[in-house]
N, CA, C and O of each residue as an XYZ file, in Angstrom:
732
protein
N     -10.287     91.291     46.443
C     -11.336     90.466     46.626
C     -12.017     90.380     48.061
O     -11.452     90.664     49.117
N     -12.987     90.052     47.956
C     -13.909     88.984     48.729
C     -15.578     89.045     48.250
O     -15.970     89.542     47.194
N     -16.266     88.543     49.082
C     -17.721     87.695     48.321
C     -18.537     88.453     48.639
O     -18.862     88.266     49.811
N     -19.536     89.984     47.738
C     -20.010     89.977     48.051
C     -21.328     90.178     46.898
O     -21.477     91.108     46.105
N     -22.371     88.747     47.146
C     -24.080     88.788     46.483
C     -24.525     89.612     46.172
O     -25.427     89.476     45.346
N     -24.169     90.962     46.638
C     -24.217     91.790     46.189
C     -24.643     92.826     45.160
O     -25.745     93.364     45.055
N     -23.305     93.035     44.258
C     -22.979     93.184     43.129
C     -24.111     93.163     41.930
O     -24.225     93.811     40.889
N     -24.755     92.308     42.437
C     -25.742     92.470     41.438
C     -27.251     92.487     42.043
O     -27.570     91.459     42.640
N     -28.092     93.386     41.975
C     -29.457     93.903     43.520
C     -30.199     92.057     43.213
O     -29.959     91.408     42.195
N     -30.724     91.765     43.907
C     -32.061     90.584     43.794
C     -31.319     89.673     43.593
O     -31.684     88.695     42.941
N     -30.216     89.779     44.062
C     -28.481     88.470     43.475
C     -29.910     86.869     44.400
O     -30.479     85.855     43.996
N     -29.798     87.715     45.813
C     -30.108     86.366     47.017
C     -31.212     86.506     47.181
O     -31.486     86.077     48.302
N     -32.294     86.985     46.550
C     -33.553     86.486     46.310
C     -34.401     85.040     46.220
O     -35.616     85.151     46.382
N     -34.117     84.318     46.090
C     -34.090     82.851     45.714
C     -33.048     82.661     45.869
O     -31.977     83.267     45.823
N     -33.718     80.948     46.237
C     -32.050     80.200     46.335
C     -32.357     78.714     46.721
O     -33.449     78.474     47.236
N     -31.888     78.185     46.608
C     -31.500     76.627     45.921
C     -30.723     75.422     46.397
O     -29.858     74.928     45.674
N     -31.041     74.874     47.738
C     -30.205     74.378     48.760
C     -29.277     73.208     48.036
O     -28.414     72.682     48.739
N     -29.454     72.681     46.335
C     -28.975     71.751     45.655
C     -27.480     72.479     45.396
O     -26.406     71.880     45.349
N     -27.669     73.793     45.253
C     -26.426     75.108     44.496
C     -26.343     76.201     45.050
O     -27.425     76.734     45.297
N     -25.500     76.699     45.320
C     -25.029     78.376     46.385
C     -23.890     78.544     45.686
O     -22.731     78.141     45.593
N     -24.737     79.356     45.195
C     -23.969     80.713     44.377
C     -23.379     82.337     44.903
O     -23.792     83.495     44.977
N     -22.337     81.660     45.147
C     -21.899     83.699     45.625
C     -20.557     84.366     44.285
O     -19.941     83.809     43.376
N     -20.581     85.181     44.590
C     -19.871     86.496     44.144
C     -19.300     87.180     44.756
O     -19.428     87.700     45.864
N     -17.778     87.199     43.049
C     -16.607     87.766     44.222
C     -16.089     88.366     42.727
O     -15.886     87.660     41.739
N     -15.823     90.689     42.829
C     -15.637     91.283     42.661
C     -14.111     91.364     41.482
O     -13.119     92.091     41.428
N     -14.384     90.744     41.053
C     -11.893     90.930     40.365
C     -11.562     92.317     39.674
O     -11.912     92.936     38.669
N     -11.091     92.403     40.260
C      -9.931     94.085     40.621
C      -9.464     94.990     39.667
O      -8.355     95.175     40.166
N      -9.475     95.790     38.531
C      -8.923     95.296     38.164
C      -9.159     95.632     36.995
O      -8.812     96.563     36.268
N     -10.405     93.912     36.818
C     -10.923     93.977     35.224
C     -12.667     94.787     35.051
O     -13.730     94.527     35.614
N     -12.421     95.466     34.372
C     -13.702     95.773     34.288
C     -15.134     94.222     34.154
O     -14.941     93.084     33.725
N     -15.858     94.558     34.458
C     -16.744     93.039     34.192
C     -16.646     92.161     34.286
O     -17.133     91.262     33.601
N     -15.759     92.083     35.462
C     -15.590     90.237     34.771
C     -15.425     89.626     37.209
O     -14.389     90.147     37.620
N     -15.741     89.281     37.719
C     -16.921     88.211     38.759
C     -16.983     86.644     38.480
O     -17.279     85.911     37.537
N     -16.383     86.469     40.299
C     -16.085     85.089     39.779
C     -16.597     85.210     39.928
O     -16.905     86.400     40.004
N     -18.135     83.588     40.400
C     -19.193     83.255     40.600
C     -18.538     81.570     41.179
O     -18.004     80.806     40.375
N     -18.711     81.205     42.719
C     -18.623     79.943     43.162
C     -19.391     79.235     43.388
O     -20.320     79.501     44.150
N     -19.221     77.917     42.698
C     -20.367     77.924     43.133
C     -20.670     76.007     43.776
O     -20.135     74.938     43.480
N     -21.581     76.327     44.561
C     -20.436     75.014     45.845
C     -22.231     74.059     45.140
O     -23.141     74.734     44.658
N     -22.297     72.862     45.240
C     -23.594     72.282     45.271
C     -23.603     71.226     43.604
O     -22.425     70.977     43.349
N     -24.410     70.693     42.669
C     -24.383     70.146     41.539
C     -25.425     71.267     40.966
O     -26.322     72.037     41.306
N     -24.671     70.811     39.866
C     -26.534     71.342     38.375
C     -27.381     69.991     37.383
O     -26.560     69.191     36.936
N     -27.952     69.867     37.241
C     -29.008     68.660     37.324
C     -30.245     69.708     36.351
O     -30.502     70.863     36.010
N     -30.674     68.374     36.265
C     -32.115     69.183     35.545
C     -33.102     69.143     36.524
O     -34.300     68.931     36.338
N     -32.664     69.309     37.335
C     -33.697     70.327     38.729
C     -32.987     71.584     39.171
O     -33.718     72.487     39.577
N     -32.133     71.722     39.163
C     -31.596     72.884     39.483
C     -31.101     74.423     38.173
O     -30.612     75.553     38.190
N     -31.692     73.358     37.174
C     -30.904     74.663     35.711
C     -30.824     75.928     35.646
O     -30.039     76.873     35.565
N     -32.286     75.533     35.730
C     -33.683     77.235     35.904
C     -33.228     77.901     37.203
O     -33.075     79.100     36.970
N     -32.975     77.635     38.366
C     -32.218     78.703     39.436
C     -31.211     79.357     38.717
O     -31.068     80.557     38.481
N     -30.158     77.848     38.233
C     -28.705     78.841     37.691
C     -28.464     79.061     36.538
O     -27.407     79.073     35.907
N     -30.072     79.343     36.113
C     -29.797     79.473     34.652
C     -29.946     81.191     35.269
O     -29.083     82.011     34.953
N     -31.171     81.597     36.192
C     -31.800     82.838     35.940
C     -30.619     83.526     36.242
O     -30.067     84.358     35.522
N     -30.114     82.973     37.798
C     -28.840     83.230     38.880
C     -27.810     84.810     37.956
O     -27.663     86.024     38.100
N     -27.282     83.505     36.891
C     -26.123     83.746     35.866
C     -26.385     85.473     35.176
O     -25.758     86.525     35.298
N     -28.124     84.914     34.139
C     -28.402     85.916     33.552
C     -28.085     86.977     34.336
O     -27.129     87.752     34.298
N     -29.256     86.879     35.228
C     -29.298     88.151     36.550
C     -27.819     88.917     36.420
O     -27.906     90.108     36.123
N     -27.039     88.609     36.528
C     -25.421     88.296     36.505
C     -24.467     89.623     35.652
O     -23.730     90.595     35.813
N     -25.032     88.923     34.854
C     -25.273     88.751     32.525
C     -25.515     90.673     33.064
O     -25.135     91.607     33.769
N     -25.937     90.448     32.601
C     -27.725     91.765     32.970
C     -27.600     92.430     33.604
O     -28.267     93.430     33.338
N     -26.888     92.525     34.687
C     -25.953     93.641     36.189
C     -24.341     94.791     34.658
O     -23.797     95.895     34.635
N     -24.337     93.346     33.654
C     -22.892     94.256     33.427
C     -21.997     93.140     33.481
O     -21.077     92.852     32.715
N     -22.365     92.622     34.393
C     -20.667     91.177     34.045
C     -20.763     90.481     32.599
O     -21.659     89.683     32.323
N     -19.517     90.950     31.497
C     -19.726     89.542     30.637
C     -19.113     89.120     31.074
O     -19.649     88.543     32.020
N     -17.214     88.810     31.022
C     -16.422     87.766     31.344
C     -16.772     87.017     32.920
O     -16.707     87.314     34.113
N     -16.994     86.389     32.446
C     -17.872     85.071     34.326
C     -16.948     83.941     34.692
O     -17.418     82.849     34.373
N     -15.500     83.877     35.401
C     -15.144     82.853     36.173
C     -15.757     81.891     36.980
O     -15.811     82.096     38.193
N     -16.369     80.566     36.352
C     -17.254     80.336     37.186
C     -15.925     79.469     38.587
O     -15.431     78.558     37.923
N     -15.447     79.426     39.628
C     -15.790     78.621     40.617
C     -16.295     77.386     41.210
O     -17.073     77.069     42.109
N     -15.023     76.417     39.756
C     -16.359     75.387     40.105
C     -14.817     73.680     40.748
O     -14.300     72.671     40.268
N     -14.815     74.591     42.198
C     -13.705     73.758     43.148
C     -14.940     73.059     44.322
O     -14.634     72.433     45.337
N     -15.728     73.228     44.068
C     -16.665     72.851     44.936
C     -18.600     72.531     44.679
O     -19.583     72.387     45.407
N     -18.364     72.543     43.512
C     -19.392     71.715     41.842
C     -18.879     70.240     42.177
O     -18.060     69.693     41.437
N     -19.148     69.909     42.779
C     -19.396     67.995     42.729
C     -20.578     66.632     41.990
O     -20.811     65.473     42.333
N     -21.285     67.845     40.428
C     -22.051     66.922     40.278
C     -22.543     68.204     38.686
O     -23.546     68.878     38.921
N     -21.828     68.465     37.189
C     -22.946     68.682     36.665
C     -23.311     67.544     35.619
O     -22.519     66.721     35.161
N     -25.057     67.690     35.246
C     -25.237     67.062     33.907
C     -24.859     67.303     33.092
O     -24.008     68.172     32.905
N     -25.490     66.438     32.123
C     -25.786     67.454     30.747
C     -26.247     68.662     30.395
O     -25.752     69.481     29.621
N     -27.575     68.722     31.241
C     -28.429     69.633     31.225
C     -27.153     71.028     31.786
O     -26.684     72.071     31.330
N     -27.096     70.554     32.481
C     -25.965     71.731     33.310
C     -24.804     72.378     32.163
O     -24.432     73.514     31.868
N     -24.601     71.538     31.886
C     -23.158     71.904     30.168
C     -23.688     72.930     29.570
O     -23.105     73.985     29.317
N     -25.688     72.443     29.133
C     -25.967     73.302     27.809
C     -26.133     74.843     28.535
O     -26.133     75.796     27.756
N     -26.315     75.204     30.401
C     -26.808     75.468     30.575
C     -25.576     76.871     30.679
O     -25.885     78.011     30.333
N     -23.702     76.375     31.403
C     -22.438     77.192     30.401
C     -22.481     77.307     29.061
O     -21.783     78.236     28.655
N     -23.191     76.546     28.015
C     -23.339     76.721     26.991
C     -23.916     77.924     26.770
O     -23.247     78.819     26.255
N     -25.039     78.094     27.073
C     -26.302     79.501     26.780
C     -24.948     81.063     26.951
O     -24.588     81.995     26.232
N     -24.536     80.416     28.668
C     -24.103     81.382     28.582
C     -22.675     82.248     28.027
O     -22.022     83.251     28.313
N     -22.688     81.118     27.035
C     -20.890     81.631     26.365
C     -22.032     81.885     25.139
O     -21.879     81.647     23.941
N     -22.616     82.159     25.470
C     -23.259     82.521     23.762
C     -24.248     83.767     23.981
O     -24.836     84.406     23.109
N     -24.284     83.967     25.530
C     -24.945     84.849     25.688
C     -23.922     85.897     25.784
O     -23.981     87.041     25.335
N     -22.746     85.197     26.595
C     -21.098     87.265     27.145
C     -21.029     87.146     26.013
O     -21.554     88.140     25.512
N     -20.277     85.750     24.444
C     -19.500     86.344     23.218
C     -20.339     87.791     22.443
O     -19.705     88.839     22.326
N     -21.356     87.721     22.101
C     -22.106     89.161     21.479
C     -22.021     89.855     21.829
O     -22.378     90.891     21.269
N     -21.319     89.827     23.394
C     -21.132     91.897     23.859
C     -19.673     91.245     24.436
O     -19.624     91.549     25.628
N     -18.260     90.335     23.997
C     -17.008     90.245     24.143
C     -17.469     90.103     25.426
O     -18.112     90.981     26.002
N     -17.219     89.203     25.833
C     -17.228     88.953     27.323
C     -16.923     87.524     27.266
O     -16.566     87.436     26.092
N     -16.811     86.166     27.829
C     -15.889     84.676     27.525
C     -16.406     85.127     29.615
O     -16.699     85.964     30.470
N     -16.049     83.168     29.097
C     -16.192     82.297     30.388
C     -15.376     80.778     30.714
O     -15.467     79.704     30.119
N     -14.356     81.269     32.197
C     -13.070     80.800     32.318
C     -14.331     79.302     33.541
O     -15.320     79.580     34.219
N     -13.728     77.995     33.345
C     -13.958     77.590     34.536
C     -13.174     77.306     35.032
O     -12.205     77.517     34.302
N     -12.706     76.676     36.426
C     -11.463     77.048     37.618
C     -11.606     76.357     38.368
O     -12.379     76.497     39.315
N     -10.670     75.114     38.083
C     -10.722     74.209     39.961
C     -11.394     73.482     38.667
O     -12.417     74.164     38.731
N     -11.479     73.184     38.268
C     -12.824     72.178     38.185
C     -12.631     71.192     38.047
O     -11.777     70.924     37.202
N     -13.410     69.878     38.907
C     -13.267     68.275     39.614
C     -12.784     66.998     38.284
O     -13.362     66.415     37.367
N     -12.274     67.014     38.499
C     -11.713     65.739     37.119
C     -12.574     64.608     37.091
O     -12.281     63.595     36.456
N     -13.860     64.758     37.896
C     -15.260     63.713     37.807
C     -16.422     64.785     36.921
O     -17.356     64.294     36.286
N     -16.243     65.922     36.982
C     -17.025     67.105     36.792
C     -16.737     67.660     35.139
O     -17.411     68.224     34.278
N     -14.649     66.893     35.315
C     -14.290     68.118     34.387
C     -14.895     66.756     32.943
O     -15.206     67.068     31.794
N     -14.891     65.073     33.626
C     -15.263     63.855     32.086
C     -16.392     64.253     32.023
O     -16.924     63.866     30.983
N     -17.047     64.865     32.657
C     -18.179     64.495     32.264
C     -18.550     66.440     31.002
O     -19.460     67.263     31.093
N     -17.840     66.401     30.442
C     -17.613     68.045     29.768
C     -16.713     66.548     29.219
O     -17.625     65.727     29.317
N     -15.512     65.769     28.724
C     -14.494     65.332     27.688
C     -15.713     64.492     27.329
O     -15.795     64.508     26.101
N     -16.597     63.839     27.803
C     -17.079     63.170     27.192
C     -18.521     63.342     26.345
O     -18.719     62.874     25.224
N     -19.410     64.059     27.076
C     -20.539     64.962     25.799
C     -19.317     65.654     24.534
O     -19.660     65.756     23.356
N     -17.857     66.092     25.033
C     -17.346     67.349     23.099
C     -17.277     68.362     23.853
O     -16.271     68.963     23.477
N     -17.754     68.929     24.713
C     -17.072     70.494     25.942
C     -16.463     70.659     26.314
O     -16.585     71.504     27.201
N     -15.167     70.079     26.082
C     -14.081     70.419     27.351
C     -13.512     71.481     26.680
O     -13.243     72.486     27.338
N     -13.075     71.430     24.474
C     -12.443     72.162     23.949
C     -13.503     73.387     24.282
O     -13.126     74.451     24.772
N     -15.146     73.040     23.888
C     -15.407     74.873     24.316
C     -15.161     75.896     25.315
O     -15.690     76.974     25.586
N     -14.300     75.299     25.726
C     -14.082     76.595     26.978
C     -13.292     76.696     27.880
O     -13.055     75.615     28.421
N     -12.556     77.890     28.450
C     -11.745     78.072     28.533
C     -11.293     77.177     30.289
O     -12.149     77.135     31.173
N     -10.648     76.895     30.385
C     -10.523     75.964     31.971
C      -9.294     76.416     32.233
O      -8.398     76.511     31.394
N      -9.160     76.895     34.144
C      -7.772     77.223     33.700
C      -7.691     76.809     36.311
O      -8.322     76.821     37.367
N      -6.672     76.614     35.784
C      -6.359     75.209     37.430
C      -5.870     76.720     38.695
O      -5.622     76.385     39.853
N      -5.787     78.232     38.325
C      -5.203     78.949     39.503
C      -6.330     80.256     38.491
O      -6.577     80.431     37.298
N      -6.812     81.040     40.025
C      -7.519     82.473     39.704
C      -6.799     83.224     39.188
O      -7.267     84.240     38.675
N      -5.146     82.906     39.156
C      -4.238     83.900     37.987
C      -4.071     83.952     36.548
O      -3.964     84.886     35.753
N      -4.081     82.250     36.395
C      -4.723     82.106     34.877
C      -6.014     82.122     34.513
O      -6.687     81.401     33.776
N      -6.292     83.297     35.314
C      -7.904     83.160     35.068
C      -7.898     84.797     34.467
O      -8.091     85.362     33.391
N      -7.565     85.149     35.826
C      -7.403     86.743     35.472
C      -6.529     87.112     34.751
O      -6.308     88.311     34.915
N      -5.443     86.302     33.457
C      -4.647     86.337     33.309
C      -5.204     86.212     31.642
O      -5.155     87.037     30.730
N      -5.553     85.306     31.673
C      -6.688     85.178     30.507
C      -7.456     86.337     29.673
O      -7.690     86.350     28.465
N      -7.861     87.539     30.887
C      -8.632     88.367     30.381
C      -8.292     89.646     29.908
O      -8.904     90.412     29.164
N      -6.419     89.807     30.885
C      -6.929     90.661     30.759
C      -5.629     90.426     29.714
O      -5.147     91.554     29.816
N      -4.778     89.756     28.822
C      -4.532     89.755     27.678
C      -5.777     89.496     26.556
O      -5.694     89.615     25.333
N      -6.450     89.272     27.016
C      -7.756     89.809     25.152
C      -7.753     91.008     25.818
O      -7.714     91.976     25.058
N      -7.774     91.192     26.669
C      -7.970     93.522     27.329
C      -6.230     94.376     25.957
O      -6.267     95.147     24.998
N      -4.863     93.523     26.787
C      -4.238     94.060     25.519
C      -4.025     93.211     24.087
O      -2.967     93.092     23.468
N      -5.006     92.796     23.828
C      -4.285     92.658     22.423
C      -5.031     92.998     21.387
O      -6.068     92.624     20.839
N      -3.872     94.158     21.218
C      -5.013     95.506     20.306
C      -3.500     95.601     19.484
O      -3.265     96.803     19.608
N      -2.524     95.115     18.838
C      -1.667     94.795     18.749
C      -1.236     94.052     16.717
O      -0.330     93.455     16.136
N      -2.917     94.783     16.343
C      -3.404     94.163     14.571
C      -3.328     92.670     14.737
O      -2.916     92.352     13.621
N      -3.437     91.746     15.293
C      -2.897     90.560     15.141
C      -4.391     89.987     15.202
O      -4.300     88.761     15.269
N      -5.024     90.178     15.204
C      -6.862     90.232     15.803
C      -7.495     90.973     15.465
O      -7.249     92.126     15.818
N      -9.022     90.619     14.319
C      -8.810     89.434     14.746
C      -8.361     89.494     12.591
O      -8.235     90.165     11.566
N      -8.314     87.927     13.383
C      -7.254     87.752     11.918
C      -8.522     87.135     10.992
O      -9.636     87.144     11.514
N      -8.337     86.468      9.290
C      -9.276     85.666      8.558
C      -8.380     84.933      8.345
O      -7.264     85.395      8.105
N      -8.591     83.713      8.369
C      -7.272     82.684      8.057
C      -8.335     81.473      7.347
O      -9.522     81.696      7.581
N      -8.095     80.427      6.647
C      -8.280     79.095      6.126
C      -8.500     78.222      7.085
O      -7.739     78.317      8.048
N      -9.187     77.521      7.117
C      -9.128     76.283      7.769
C      -8.519     75.326      7.007
O      -8.880     75.070      5.859
N      -7.273     74.571      7.790
C      -6.148     73.169      6.969
C      -6.604     72.414      6.578
O      -6.250     72.083      5.447
N      -7.590     71.716      7.194
C      -9.096     71.046      6.744
C      -9.483     70.715      5.912
O      -9.415     69.598      5.398
N     -10.481     72.543      5.272
C     -11.035     72.185      4.519
C     -11.074     73.320      4.338
O     -11.978     74.045      4.755
N     -10.124     73.683      3.694
C     -10.539     75.476      3.285
C     -11.220     76.888      3.462
O     -11.219     77.982      2.898
N     -11.937     76.129      4.806
C     -13.421     77.431      4.646
C     -12.377     78.459      5.250
O     -11.297     78.297      5.818
N     -13.294     79.854      4.826
C     -12.992     81.005      5.732
C     -13.020     81.612      7.091
O     -13.674     82.646      7.228
N     -12.294     81.025      8.279
C     -13.216     81.380      9.147
C     -12.186     83.246      9.570
O     -11.608     84.174      9.004
N     -12.625     82.698     11.047
C     -12.182     84.673     11.323
C     -12.139     84.156     13.157
O     -13.039     83.555     13.744
N     -10.854     84.603     13.723
C     -10.800     84.564     14.666
C     -10.149     85.796     15.063
O      -9.263     86.411     14.469
N     -11.099     86.231     16.871
C     -11.018     87.702     16.654
C      -9.523     87.704     18.051
O      -8.840     88.640     18.466
N      -9.516     86.123     18.433
C      -8.494     86.605     20.417
C      -7.839     84.810     19.650
O      -8.544     84.337     18.758
N      -6.814     84.164     19.995
C      -6.285     83.361     20.238
C      -7.355     82.341     21.147
O      -8.089     82.502     22.123
N      -7.083     81.479     20.457
C      -8.256     80.099     21.673
C      -8.030     79.281     20.813
O      -7.294     79.337     19.828
N      -9.390     77.644     21.613
C      -9.298     76.930     20.872
C     -10.844     76.663     19.635
O     -11.177     77.836     19.466
N     -11.336     76.239     19.214
C     -12.350     76.750     18.644
C     -12.549     76.105     17.450
O     -11.616     75.819     16.699
N     -14.612     75.657     17.042
C     -14.296     74.420     16.403
C     -14.403     74.927     14.731
O     -14.295     76.153     14.744
N     -14.550     74.500     13.512
C     -14.474     74.892     12.244
C     -15.563     74.549     12.405
O     -16.024     73.686     13.153
N     -16.367     75.698     11.192
C     -18.121     75.794     11.839
C     -18.379     74.676     10.168
O     -19.475     74.237      9.820
N     -17.431     74.517      9.625
C     -17.225     73.931      8.097
C     -17.191     72.242      8.208
O     -18.165     71.584      7.843
N     -15.770     71.505      8.840
C     -15.332     69.855      8.918
C     -15.465     69.831      9.995
O     -14.948     68.809     10.447
N     -16.281     70.942     11.365
C     -15.817     70.958     12.673
C     -15.130     70.186     13.465
O     -15.649     69.654     14.446
N     -13.514     69.984     13.046
C     -11.852     69.984     12.814
C     -11.970     70.994     14.519
O     -12.658     71.822     15.114
N     -11.208     70.472     14.589
C     -10.697     71.368     16.186
C      -9.723     72.167     16.784
O      -9.056     71.789     17.748
N      -9.596     73.456     16.153
C      -8.273     74.671     15.650
C      -8.100     74.968     16.849
O      -9.000     74.922     17.689
N      -6.498     75.431     17.158
C      -6.669     76.241     18.045
C      -5.634     77.600     16.389
O      -5.403     77.556     15.181
N      -5.292     79.050     18.238
C      -5.020     79.453     17.610
C      -4.017     80.061     18.854
O      -4.293     80.119     20.052
N      -2.997     80.414     18.297
C      -1.819     80.688     19.617
C      -2.372     82.919     19.376
O      -3.219     83.628     18.832
N      -0.778     83.043     20.494
C      -1.635     84.832     21.167
C      -0.808     85.953     20.082
O      -0.588     87.153     19.917
N      -0.565     84.710     19.547
C       0.805     85.160     17.713
C      -0.076     85.202     16.084
O       0.482     85.336     14.995
N      -1.758     85.025     16.348
C      -2.221     84.605     15.534
C      -2.206     83.369     14.474
O      -2.862     83.266     13.438
N      -0.593     81.813     15.442
C      -1.084     80.598     14.617
C      -1.255     79.719     14.705
O      -0.850     79.092     15.683
N      -1.913     79.201     13.792
C      -2.930     78.014     13.405
C      -2.748     76.439     13.709
O      -2.001     75.802     12.966
N      -3.147     76.045     14.357
C      -3.117     74.614     14.826
C      -3.857     73.871     15.218
O      -4.541     74.028     16.229
N      -3.859     72.861     14.446
C      -4.227     71.838     14.811
C      -4.423     71.103     16.171
O      -3.435     70.750     16.815
N      -6.640     70.696     16.945
C      -6.750     71.286     18.005
C      -5.798     71.366     19.116
O      -6.078     72.015     20.123
């Protein structure tokens, strides 16, 4: 793997000194790219951030690993950008992983209640395994239709992970064996 911002035509056409983004293709995983974020994301540069990542998705990369090791601040507007990316890639059967997220940045996600919506991993190997697991889930367990254990609303899970019931807002987890748990 090596940094290559030419993966997406025109990716470097616009720059912002407050946030540098570098791209790296993940070998062995189709449509997967690592976005190295260096700097901060706030109200003033979130438009730049959204345009850059949108161009990556439009280039066909729907599995995004955001390496946040050098990301030292995210405002609520920045978290809104990550949420928008999730809504952009999910309908295309893609997903997002936040990697090596700093504790002070993670606290913002937690305070605003968004930490459970994102797949947060500590190592690149864990992130790659997360996407490979998606490719391997052809065993008939997913999609799984089940009832929320709190309000009995019928729900559908397309893969293992954490999510919120659309009716009662309870946080649920579903493991690789399609077993449902609270929290």
